[in-house]
C-alpha positions in Angstrom: -11.6 18.3 -9.0 -8.0 17.1 -9.4 -7.5 13.7 -7.7 -4.0 12.3 -7.1 -3.7 8.7 -6.1 -0.4 7.5 -4.6 0.3 3.9 -3.6 3.0 3.2 -1.0 4.7 -0.2 -0.8 2.7 -1.7 -3.7 1.4 -0.9 -7.2 -2.3 -0.1 -7.3 -4.1 -1.6 -10.3 -6.4 0.5 -12.5 -9.5 -1.0 -11.0 -8.5 0.3 -7.5 -7.5 3.7 -8.9 -10.9 4.0 -10.7 -12.7 3.1 -7.5 -10.8 5.8 -5.5 -11.5 8.4 -8.2 -15.2 7.5 -8.4 -15.7 7.7 -4.6 -13.6 10.8 -3.9 -15.1 12.7 -6.9 -18.6 12.3 -5.3 -17.5 14.6 -2.5 -17.9 17.4 -5.0 -21.7 17.0 -4.7 -21.6 18.2 -1.1 -19.3 21.3 -1.6 -18.3 22.8 -4.9 -15.3 24.7 -3.5 -13.1 21.6 -3.4 -9.9 22.2 -5.3 -8.6 18.6 -5.3 -7.7 15.6 -3.3 -4.6 13.6 -2.5 -5.1 9.9 -1.7 -2.4 7.7 -0.2 -3.0 4.0 -0.2 -0.5 2.4 2.2 0.2 -1.3 2.9 1.4 -1.8 6.4 3.9 -4.6 7.2 1.9 -6.1 10.1 0.5 -9.6 10.6 -3.0 -8.2 11.2 -5.7 -8.6 8.5 -6.5 -4.9 8.6 -3.2 -3.8 7.1 -4.6 -1.6 4.3 -4.6 2.2 5.0 -6.3 4.9 3.0 -5.4 8.5 3.7 -7.4 11.2 2.0 -6.5 14.9 2.1 -9.2 17.2 0.7 -7.9 20.5 -0.6 -10.3 23.3 0.3 -9.5 27.0 0.2 -8.3 28.1 3.6 -8.6 24.7 5.2 -7.6 21.2 4.2 -9.6 18.2 5.5 -7.8 15.0 6.3 -9.0 11.4 7.1 -7.0 8.2 7.7 -8.9 4.9 7.8 -7.6 1.3 8.1 -9.4 -1.8 6.9 -9.0 -5.3 5.4 -9.3 -4.0 1.8 -8.4 -0.7 0.2 -11.9 -0.3 -1.2 -13.4 -0.6 2.3 -10.8 1.8 3.7 -11.5 4.4 1.0 -15.3 4.0 1.5 -14.9 4.7 5.2 -12.7 7.7 4.6 -15.1 9.2 2.0 -18.1 8.7 4.4 -16.2 10.5 7.2 -15.2 13.3 4.8 -18.8 13.8 3.8 -19.6 14.7 7.4 -16.5 17.0 7.6 -17.4 18.7 4.3 -21.0 19.3 5.4 -19.8 20.8 8.8 -17.3 23.0 7.0 -19.9 24.2 4.6 -22.3 25.0 7.4 -19.5 26.9 9.2 -18.9 29.0 6.1 -22.6 29.9 5.9 -22.6 30.9 9.6 -19.9 33.6 9.0 
């Protein structure tokens, strides 16, 4: 699976990029038809503590899945996004089996 990590308004360190790659690559266990993923880590200019946003677009033949999560840390936001995507991937896989 090809995973692209993009950071907006900041430079992501290697530790964060490795965390994102590790978490997103685990989605391949649930569905082997995943082509790749595009991850956008965005820092919002707000006074709120939860100003870190992770957007994950999962590239699947015929249908891309997208999740956007906001949290206090990028790691937490990525974890929430991946957990949500696990459910979406499972539903998509069941939908394919039903055809």
